[in-house]
C-alpha positions in Angstrom: 0.0 0.3 0.2 2.2 2.9 1.0 6.1 2.5 0.2 9.1 4.2 2.1 9.1 7.1 -0.5 5.1 7.4 0.3 5.7 7.3 4.0 8.4 10.1 4.1 6.4 12.5 1.9 3.4 12.0 3.9 5.5 13.2 7.2 6.9 15.7 5.3 3.7 17.3 4.2 2.0 16.6 7.6 4.8 18.7 8.9 4.2 21.5 6.3 0.7 21.5 7.2 0.9 21.5 10.8 3.5 24.4 10.6 1.2 26.5 8.2 -1.6 26.2 10.9 0.5 27.4 13.5 1.8 30.5 11.8 -1.8 30.9 10.8 -3.0 31.1 14.2 0.0 33.2 15.3 -0.7 35.7 12.6 -4.4 35.6 13.5 -3.6 36.7 17.2 -1.3 39.2 16.3 -4.0 40.8 14.0 -6.3 40.5 17.0 -4.2 41.6 19.2 -3.3 45.0 16.9 -7.1 45.8 16.5 -8.4 45.2 20.3 -5.3 46.0 22.5 -3.9 48.4 19.8 -0.5 46.9 20.0 2.6 47.2 17.2 4.2 44.6 15.5 6.2 42.3 17.9 10.2 43.0 17.7 12.7 41.3 19.3 13.3 44.1 21.8 10.2 44.7 22.6 8.0 43.0 25.6 4.4 42.4 26.3 2.6 42.8 29.7 1.5 39.9 31.1 -1.4 41.2 32.3 -3.0 43.2 29.3 -0.9 42.2 26.3 0.0 45.6 25.7 3.8 46.5 24.2 5.7 47.5 27.1 8.0 50.8 27.1 10.7 51.2 30.0 10.0 52.6 33.2 12.5 52.3 36.5 10.9 50.9 39.7 12.8 50.6 42.5 13.5 46.6 43.3 11.9 46.2 46.5 8.9 48.1 45.2 8.4 45.8 42.4 8.9 42.7 44.4 6.7 44.2 47.1 4.2 44.8 43.8 5.0 41.7 41.4 5.9 39.4 43.8 9.3 38.3 42.0 12.3 40.0 40.5 11.4 39.0 36.6 8.5 39.8 35.1 7.0 42.0 32.5 4.2 44.4 33.5 3.4 48.1 31.4 3.1 50.9 33.4 -0.5 51.2 34.0 -1.0 47.3 35.2 1.8 48.0 37.4 -0.1 51.2 38.8 -2.9 49.2 39.3 -1.4 46.1 40.8 0.5 48.5 43.4 -2.9 50.5 44.1 -4.2 47.4 45.3 -0.8 46.4 47.6 -0.5 49.6 49.2 -2.7 52.7 50.8 -1.3 55.2 48.2 -1.2 55.4 45.0 2.1 55.0 43.2 3.0 56.9 40.2 6.4 58.0 38.3 7.2 61.6 39.0 8.3 63.9 36.2 11.6 65.3 36.3 
């Protein structure tokens, strides 16, 4: 019925189809994110917030405050989500001050 060549080709095409489906799903989520979360194309040096999924732009928080709010040293939050979490943890509102 199937010889070795048929088996190899079936395997190759199965993997190609699987990869096409994976890329389609990834592209679909990117389009939805850009539309509803107002995000931009994901680039290597840009991270996404773990809470809301929006692109994160750098802001500095002292390490001790970050650990109190986030719970550990590594993680990615946008400024708004960090402030929301800080509001729930502290009795005061934590915000950056302009210089």
